[in-house]
C-alpha positions in Angstrom: 2.7 -11.0 26.0 3.2 -7.7 27.8 2.7 -5.7 24.5 -0.4 -5.0 22.4 0.2 -3.5 19.0 -2.6 -2.1 16.8 -2.5 -0.3 13.4 -4.0 3.2 13.5 -4.5 3.4 9.8 -7.9 2.5 8.3 -6.5 1.5 5.0 -5.4 -2.2 4.9 -3.2 -1.5 1.8 -1.0 1.7 1.9 -0.4 3.0 -1.6 3.1 4.4 -2.4 5.0 5.0 -5.6 8.8 4.5 -5.9 10.6 7.7 -4.9 7.7 8.8 -2.7 7.0 8.0 0.9 4.1 6.8 3.1 3.8 6.7 6.8 2.2 3.8 8.8 1.2 4.5 12.4 0.9 1.9 15.1 -0.3 2.0 18.8 1.8 0.1 21.4 0.5 -0.5 24.9 2.3 -2.2 27.8 -0.2 -4.8 29.1 2.3 -6.2 31.6 2.7 -5.4 35.3 6.2 -3.9 35.1 7.9 -1.2 33.2 9.1 -2.6 29.9 11.6 -1.4 27.4 10.5 -2.1 23.8 12.5 -2.1 20.5 11.1 -2.1 17.0 12.3 -3.3 13.6 10.6 -3.8 10.2 10.4 -7.3 8.7 10.1 -8.3 5.1 11.5 -6.6 1.9 10.5 -3.1 3.1 12.9 -3.6 6.0 15.8 -4.0 3.6 15.2 -0.6 1.9 17.9 1.9 3.1 15.3 4.6 3.2 12.9 2.9 5.6 12.8 4.6 9.0 11.1 4.1 12.4 10.2 7.0 14.7 8.9 6.6 18.2 6.3 9.3 19.2 3.8 9.8 21.9 5.9 8.2 24.7 6.7 9.9 28.0 10.4 9.7 27.4 10.3 10.6 23.7 12.1 8.6 21.0 15.4 6.9 21.9 17.8 4.7 20.1 20.0 2.0 21.6 23.6 1.2 20.6 22.5 -1.1 17.8 20.5 1.7 16.1 17.0 0.2 16.9 14.4 2.7 18.1 13.3 2.0 21.7 10.5 3.1 24.0 10.0 2.7 27.8 6.3 2.2 28.9 4.7 2.0 32.3 2.0 -0.6 32.9 -1.1 0.2 30.9 0.8 3.1 29.3 0.5 3.7 25.6 2.9 5.1 22.9 2.9 5.5 19.1 5.3 4.3 16.5 5.6 5.8 12.9 7.2 3.7 10.1 8.2 5.7 7.0 8.4 3.6 3.8 10.3 5.1 0.8 10.6 2.5 -2.0 13.8 3.2 -4.0 13.2 4.3 -7.6 15.1 1.3 -8.9 14.2 -1.4 -11.5 14.4 -4.1 -8.8 11.6 -2.5 -6.8 8.8 -4.8 -7.7 5.3 -3.3 -8.1 2.2 -4.7 -6.5 1.2 -5.8 -3.0 4.2 -6.1 -0.7 3.7 -7.6 2.9 5.7 -6.3 5.9 5.6 -6.7 9.7 6.4 -4.5 12.7 8.3 -6.6 15.2 8.1 -5.5 18.8 10.8 -6.9 21.2 11.7 -6.4 24.8 14.9 -6.9 26.7 15.2 -9.0 29.9 18.2 -9.8 32.1 18.9 -13.5 32.4 22.1 -15.0 33.9 23.6 -11.5 34.0 23.0 -11.1 30.2 20.6 -8.8 28.3 18.5 -11.1 26.1 15.8 -10.1 23.6 12.3 -11.5 23.7 9.8 -11.2 20.8 6.5 -9.7 22.2 4.3 -9.0 19.2 4.2 -8.7 15.4 1.7 -6.5 13.5 1.4 -7.2 9.8 0.5 -4.8 6.9 0.5 -4.4 3.1 2.1 -1.8 0.8 0.7 -1.3 -2.6 3.9 -0.3 -4.6 3.1 1.5 -7.8 4.9 1.5 -11.1 7.2 4.1 -12.6 8.6 4.6 -16.1 12.1 5.8 -16.7 13.3 5.2 -20.3 16.0 6.5 -22.7 17.3 5.8 -26.2 20.7 6.4 -27.9 21.8 6.0 -31.6 25.1 4.3 -32.3 26.8 5.8 -34.3 25.0 9.1 -34.7 26.4 9.6 -38.2 26.8 7.0 -41.0 28.4 7.4 -44.5 27.9 5.4 -47.7 26.9 5.5 -51.4 23.9 3.2 -51.1 23.0 2.7 -47.4 24.0 3.6 -43.8 23.9 1.3 -40.7 23.1 2.2 -37.1 22.1 0.5 -33.9 19.4 2.1 -31.6 19.8 1.2 -27.9 16.7 1.5 -25.7 17.2 1.5 -21.9 14.3 0.5 -19.5 15.2 1.9 -16.1 11.6 1.5 -14.7 10.1 -1.3 -12.7 7.7 -2.6 -15.4 8.1 -4.3 -18.8 8.4 -1.9 -21.7 7.2 -2.8 -25.2 8.8 -0.4 -27.8 7.9 0.3 -31.4 9.8 2.6 -33.8 9.3 5.1 -36.6 11.4 7.7 -38.5 11.0 11.1 -40.1 13.3 13.3 -42.3 12.2 16.8 -43.3 13.3 16.5 -47.0 11.8 13.0 -47.5 15.2 11.8 -48.9 15.6 8.6 -46.9 14.0 5.2 -46.4 14.6 4.1 -42.8 13.9 0.5 -41.7 14.2 -1.2 -38.3 15.0 -4.8 -37.4 13.3 -5.9 -35.3 10.3 -3.5 -35.4 9.2 -4.3 -31.8 11.2 -4.8 -28.6 10.1 -6.2 -25.3 12.5 -5.0 -22.6 12.5 -6.2 -19.0 13.0 -3.8 -16.1 16.7 -2.9 -15.7 17.6 -4.2 -19.2 18.5 -2.6 -22.6 17.2 -3.6 -26.0 18.8 -3.1 -29.4 17.4 -2.8 -32.9 19.2 -2.4 -36.2 18.6 0.8 -38.2 19.3 0.8 -42.0 19.1 4.2 -43.8 18.8 4.1 -47.6 18.7 7.1 -49.9 15.7 7.3 -52.2 17.8 8.8 -55.1 21.5 8.4 -56.1 23.7 10.9 -57.8 26.8 9.9 -60.0 29.1 12.8 -59.3 29.6 15.5 -56.7 30.5 16.0 -53.0 28.7 14.1 -50.2 25.2 15.3 -49.3 24.0 15.5 -45.7 20.5 14.0 -44.9 19.4 14.5 -41.2 16.7 12.4 -39.7 14.8 11.7 -36.4 13.9 8.4 -34.8 10.8 8.1 -32.6 10.4 5.4 -29.9 6.8 4.7 -28.8 6.0 2.5 -25.8 2.8 0.4 -25.8 0.7 0.2 -22.7 1.5 -2.4 -20.0 -1.7 -4.4 -19.6 -1.2 -4.8 -15.9 -0.5 -1.0 -15.4 -3.9 0.6 -15.2 -2.5 4.0 -14.4 -0.2 4.3 -17.4 -1.3 6.1 -20.6 -2.3 4.1 -23.6 0.8 5.2 -25.6 4.0 6.9 -24.3 7.0 8.5 -26.1 10.4 9.7 -25.2 12.4 12.5 -26.8 13.2 11.8 -30.5 16.8 10.7 -31.3 18.7 12.7 -34.0 20.8 11.0 -36.7 22.7 12.0 -39.8 23.4 10.1 -43.1 26.2 11.4 -45.4 25.4 10.2 -49.0 28.4 9.8 -51.3 28.4 10.0 -55.1 28.2 6.7 -57.1 31.5 7.5 -59.0 34.5 7.9 -56.7 35.7 11.5 -56.8 39.4 10.6 -57.2 39.0 9.1 -60.7 38.0 12.4 -62.4 41.1 14.5 -61.4 43.4 11.6 -62.5 41.8 11.4 -65.9 41.7 15.1 -66.4 45.4 15.5 -65.4 46.4 12.8 -67.9 44.6 14.5 -70.8 46.0 17.9 -69.9 49.5 16.4 -69.7 49.3 14.8 -73.1 48.0 18.0 -74.7 50.8 20.1 -73.1 53.4 17.7 -74.2 52.2 17.8 -77.7 52.1 21.7 -77.8 55.3 22.5 -75.9 57.7 19.6 -77.0 61.2 21.1 -77.9 61.7 21.4 -81.7 65.0 21.2 -83.6 66.0 24.4 -85.4 67.6 24.2 -89.0 71.3 25.2 -89.2 71.6 25.5 -92.9 69.8 28.5 -94.3 70.0 26.9 -97.7 67.8 23.8 -96.7 66.0 22.5 -99.6 62.3 23.0 -99.9 61.7 19.3 -100.1 63.4 18.8 -96.7 61.4 21.6 -95.2 58.2 20.1 -96.5 59.2 16.7 -95.2 59.9 18.2 -91.8 56.5 19.9 -91.8 54.9 16.6 -92.7 56.8 14.9 -89.8 55.7 17.5 -87.3 52.1 17.1 -88.4 52.4 13.4 -88.2 53.8 13.7 -84.6 51.0 16.0 -83.7 48.5 13.6 -85.0 50.1 10.8 -83.1 50.0 12.8 -79.9 46.4 13.6 -80.5 45.5 9.9 -81.0 47.4 9.0 -77.9 45.5 11.7 -75.9 42.3 10.5 -77.3 43.2 6.9 -76.4 44.0 8.0 -72.9 40.7 9.9 -72.6 38.8 6.9 -73.9 40.7 4.7 -71.4 39.8 7.0 -68.5 36.2 7.1 -69.6 36.2 3.3 -70.0 37.7 2.9 -66.5 35.2 5.3 -65.0 32.4 3.5 -66.7 33.7 0.1 -65.5 33.9 1.5 -62.0 30.4 2.8 -62.2 29.2 -0.6 -63.5 31.0 -2.3 -60.7 29.6 0.1 -58.2 26.1 -0.5 -59.6 26.5 -4.2 -59.4 27.9 -3.8 -55.8 24.9 -1.6 -54.9 22.5 -4.2 -56.5 24.1 -7.0 -54.5 24.0 -4.9 -51.3 20.3 -4.0 -52.0 19.5 -7.7 -52.5 21.3 -8.6 -49.3 19.5 -5.7 -47.6 16.1 -7.0 -48.9 16.9 -10.5 -47.6 17.9 -9.0 -44.2 14.8 -6.9 -44.2 12.7 -10.0 -44.9 14.5 -11.9 -42.2 14.1 -9.0 -39.8 10.4 -8.7 -40.7 9.9 -12.4 -40.1 11.8 -12.0 -36.7 9.6 -9.0 -35.9 6.5 -11.0 -36.7 7.7 -13.8 -34.5 8.6 -11.3 -31.8 5.1 -9.7 -32.1 3.4 -13.1 -31.8 5.6 -13.9 -28.8 4.7 -10.6 -27.3 1.0 -11.2 -27.9 1.4 -14.7 -26.4 3.2 -13.1 -23.4 0.4 -10.5 -23.1 -2.2 -13.3 -23.2 -0.2 -15.2 -20.5 0.1 -12.1 -18.5 -3.7 -11.5 -18.8 -4.4 -15.1 -17.8 -2.0 -14.7 -14.8 -3.7 -11.4 -13.9 -7.1 -13.1 -14.1 -5.8 -16.0 -12.0 -4.3 -13.6 -9.4 -7.6 -11.7 -9.3 -9.5 -14.9 -8.7 -7.1 -15.9 -6.1 -7.4 -12.5 -4.4 -11.2 -12.8 -4.5 -11.0 -16.2 -2.9 -8.6 -15.0 -0.3 -10.8 -12.0 0.4 -13.8 -14.3 0.7 -11.9 -16.6 3.0 -10.7 -13.6 5.1 -14.3 -12.3 5.4 -15.5 -15.8 6.4 -12.8 -16.1 9.0 -13.6 -12.7 10.3 -17.3 -13.6 10.6 -16.4 -16.8 12.3 -14.1 -15.0 14.7 -16.7 -12.3 15.3 -19.3 -15.0 16.0 -16.9 -16.9 18.4 -15.9 -13.7 20.2 -18.3 -12.3 22.9 -19.5 -8.8 21.9 -18.4 -7.3 25.2 -15.0 -8.8 26.1 -11.4 -7.9 26.3 -8.5 -8.3 28.8 -9.7 -9.6 32.2 -9.3 -7.3 35.1 -10.5 -7.4 38.7 -10.3 -5.0 41.7 -11.6 -4.9 45.3 -13.7 -1.9 46.3 -11.9 -1.6 49.7 -13.9 -0.3 52.7 -12.5 0.8 56.1 -12.1 -2.0 58.6 -15.1 -0.8 60.7 -17.9 1.1 58.9 -19.6 2.8 61.9 -22.0 4.4 61.3 -21.2 4.7 57.6 -18.3 4.7 55.2 -17.4 4.9 51.4 -14.7 3.1 49.4 -11.7 5.5 49.1 -10.5 3.9 45.8 -13.5 3.4 43.5 -13.1 1.6 40.1 -12.8 4.0 37.2 -12.3 3.5 33.5 -9.7 6.2 33.0 -6.6 4.1 33.4 -7.7 1.8 30.6 -6.7 2.4 27.0 -10.2 2.7 25.6 -11.4 4.5 28.8 -14.1 1.8 29.0 -14.7 -1.1 31.4 -17.3 -3.9 31.5 -18.4 -5.1 35.0 -19.6 -8.7 34.7 -19.3 -10.1 38.3 -19.9 -8.6 41.7 -19.2 -10.6 44.9 -20.3 -9.1 48.3 -19.1 -10.6 51.6 -20.1 -9.9 55.2 -17.5 -11.7 57.3 -18.3 -9.7 60.5 -22.0 -10.5 60.4 -23.0 -6.9 60.9 -26.3 -5.4 59.9 -27.0 -2.5 57.6 -27.4 -1.5 54.0 -24.6 -1.8 51.3 -25.1 0.4 48.2 -23.0 0.0 45.0 -23.2 3.2 42.9 -22.3 4.0 39.3 -21.4 7.7 39.0 -23.3 8.4 42.3 -26.5 6.6 41.3 -27.5 3.4 43.1 -27.1 0.2 41.0 -27.3 -2.5 43.7 -28.8 -2.0 47.2 -28.1 -4.9 49.5 -29.4 -5.5 53.0 -26.7 -7.2 55.2 -28.0 -9.4 58.0 -26.0 -12.6 57.9 -22.3 -13.6 57.3 -23.4 -15.3 54.0 -22.1 -13.6 50.9 -23.9 -12.6 47.6 -22.6 -13.2 44.1 -24.1 -11.5 41.0 -23.1 -12.7 37.5 -24.5 -10.6 34.6 -25.1 -11.8 31.0 -24.7 -8.2 29.8 -22.1 -6.3 31.8 -22.4 -2.9 33.5 -20.7 -0.2 31.4 -18.1 2.3 32.8 -17.0 5.1 30.5 -14.7 8.0 30.7 -15.0 9.7 34.1 -17.6 7.3 35.6 -16.8 5.4 38.8 -18.1 2.3 40.5 -18.0 2.8 44.4 -19.4 1.1 47.5 -21.2 2.9 50.4 -22.0 1.2 53.8 -24.7 2.3 56.3 -24.2 0.2 59.5 -27.0 -0.3 62.0 -25.4 -3.0 64.1 -21.7 -3.8 64.1 -19.2 -5.1 63.5 -19.6 -3.9 59.9 -16.7 -5.2 57.8 -18.2 -5.7 54.3 -16.1 -6.9 51.3 -16.8 -6.0 47.7 -15.0 -7.7 44.8 -15.5 -6.6 41.1 -14.3 -8.3 38.0 -14.8 -7.8 34.2 -13.0 -6.9 30.9 -11.1 -3.9 29.6 -11.9 -3.7 25.8 -9.5 -2.5 23.1 -12.0 0.1 21.9 -15.3 1.6 23.3 -18.6 0.1 22.2 -20.5 1.7 19.3 -24.2 2.3 20.0 -24.8 2.4 16.3 -22.8 -0.7 15.6 -24.0 -4.3 15.2 -23.3 -5.2 18.9 -24.9 -2.1 20.4 -24.0 -0.8 23.8 -24.7 -2.2 27.4 -27.5 -0.3 29.2 -28.4 -0.5 32.9 -31.3 1.2 34.8 -32.4 0.7 38.4 -36.2 1.1 39.0 -37.0 2.0 42.6 -38.4 4.8 44.7 -40.7 5.1 47.8 -44.2 3.9 46.9 -47.6 3.6 48.5 -48.5 0.0 49.4 -49.7 -0.6 45.9 -48.4 1.7 43.1 -46.4 1.9 39.9 -43.1 3.0 41.3 -40.9 3.5 38.2 -41.0 3.2 34.5 -38.3 2.5 31.9 -39.0 3.9 28.4 -37.0 2.7 25.4 -35.5 5.8 23.6 -37.3 7.0 20.5 -34.1 6.8 18.4 -33.4 3.2 19.4 -33.6 0.5 16.7 -33.9 -2.2 19.4 -33.5 -2.9 23.2 -32.9 -6.5 24.4 -33.4 -7.1 28.1 -31.0 -9.8 29.3 -30.8 -9.5 33.1 -33.3 -8.5 35.9 -32.1 -8.4 39.5 -34.9 -7.9 42.1 -33.6 -6.3 45.3 -35.3 -6.2 48.8 -32.8 -4.3 51.1 -35.3 -3.5 53.8 -36.9 -6.9 54.1 -40.3 -5.9 52.8 -43.1 -8.5 52.4 -45.6 -8.8 49.5 -45.0 -9.0 45.7 -43.1 -7.1 43.0 -44.2 -7.1 39.4 -42.4 -6.2 36.1 -44.8 -5.4 33.3 -44.4 -4.7 29.6 -47.1 -2.2 28.8 -50.2 -3.8 30.4 -48.8 -7.3 30.3 -47.1 -8.7 33.4 -43.8 -10.3 32.6 -42.2 -11.2 36.0 -44.0 -11.6 39.4 -41.8 -12.3 42.5 -42.7 -12.6 46.1 -40.9 -10.4 48.6 -39.3 -12.5 51.5 -37.5 -10.7 54.4 -35.1 -13.6 54.8 -34.0 -13.8 51.2 -31.5 -11.6 49.4 -31.4 -10.6 45.7 -33.3 -12.5 43.0 -31.1 -12.4 39.9 -32.8 -13.6 36.6 -30.8 -14.0 33.3 -32.5 -14.7 30.0 -30.9 -17.0 27.4 -33.3 -15.5 24.8 -33.6 -11.8 25.7 -36.8 -9.9 25.8 -36.8 -7.7 22.7 -38.4 -4.2 23.0 -39.0 -1.5 20.3 -38.6 2.2 20.5 -40.9 4.0 23.0 -42.0 0.7 24.7 -42.2 0.8 28.5 -41.3 -1.5 31.3 -43.2 -0.7 34.6 -42.2 -1.8 38.1 -45.2 -2.3 40.5 -45.0 -3.0 44.2 -47.6 -4.6 46.5 -45.9 -4.7 49.9 -46.4 -4.5 53.6 -44.1 -3.2 56.3 -44.4 -2.9 60.1 -45.4 0.6 61.1 -46.6 1.4 57.5 -43.2 2.4 56.2 -42.8 2.9 52.4 -41.5 -0.1 50.4 -37.9 0.2 49.1 -37.7 -2.9 46.9 -36.4 -2.3 43.4 -35.1 -4.0 40.3 -31.9 -3.6 38.2 -32.6 -3.9 34.5 -29.6 -4.7 32.2 -29.8 -5.1 28.4 -28.3 -4.2 25.0 -29.3 -0.9 23.4 -28.9 -0.2 19.6 -29.4 3.3 18.3 -30.3 4.4 14.8 -27.6 5.9 12.5 -30.2 8.4 11.0 -29.9 12.0 12.3 
């Protein structure tokens, strides 16, 4: 694939709450040989959020968008750019909390059969840890109830958050006039749903006569803690809900005016009934007395009728009161039965809620165990992958250190190998192949940042190949170059170098350490200790894996590599042979401040100084302590 995608964030799980945002950063590098046009999209549920956005940064041409709306980026070979993905989970009930996987899909466009087709290049996966949010409300329906013995309401509780809400209820009235009961007493409300409970308001005292009395009250909704939400408070409340109960008198108010009007009417009729006036002034006293007695009898009759009407009104009022009491008693009995049923339903709901909580706790424990097993499996897989992957590897790369066609009397490679073009500005040199097709004579020197690494004497057309167990390390502005000194032409040497470009530079304090190379050589007397390698004092270990003995001038004699006073390697110097490369399957382990000494015992015609040397390559690990 011509694209390499890496996450720049250290956190494997990016935490984000609904309504907030988090940015994930990715590095994209073009590993192909041509200029490529890359497009990006987000896979998974986060890609369906309307608030998710992709921004291309760090590219030479800046961020662009094609006609389809997908961000795109043009990259040269080995060029690098950055992509930022902004995740904003919507604050909606269907935004599920917990770990949510996503993927960044990288595609490129290629022209086939005069059509622009899309190819999938890479996918980088990640995880979002979506948090929980609480958004709840309550409403009383109706707000005001009226009655002689009880009032009825319904309390609606809305759960607009993304986690289950468990609500309990309580009531309060300032004058302590009411008894408020709920059915059920506990509600379990799923996200995006509403729950209802019946509210029955009963007055503690009744009054027989009089106008309605107002009794305000407040209802409180308390939410229990969600066992899977560790961030939530133990108990949460919303604003109290106001309600009003209008208590009516036991005796209906209309009966009293009717009875009073009837009594007043009878009395007025008795007092102001028209009377017949006598026409004969000579009426007999007996007739006058009889008339007086008749008037008195009529008055008594009217009085008895008025008393009868009053007794009837009182009897009617008493019967209405008795009927009202019986109705109230029946209603109270029905209310008690409803309360018992509601209490039983609440108990069953509570048991169901406890069972649900236990199941949720069991599911959480199972999920935790599964997560632990998954983490253990991931760690085991990572260890296996790390064990199977060489410590100093990466993308293969090779280059020829080109020299002029005729190096007379000397020349240098015009295009050395540097690590700057690579993403990590690091390169591992594992193989060096030297050819001498012209058969010229002279000395070929390969330098690392100007210091000799390999010094080869060219005398025959035969080539030389060097394969290292631990590679030579190029970092930042270092360069690997070739230099030829020709004594007899034609001098047409060839130098080929291959190795790996890693994704990141080596860490000298990490478990793999860092490659280290040193060439021991200088002009010596016939028998002398020419050079010494001392392991740094802050090193935790140094493992010697490769030794290359070099004899560019064709000296004779012996060369010895010693560890302290103990000789490790002793090789004879032969003018006709080239390099003597030695690689150790089990490296030589050295501790801090230990020394490796190179000693020469050589002979040269004319008494010239010996120039034989040795390239030492190994792995150095440094201590993390300051």
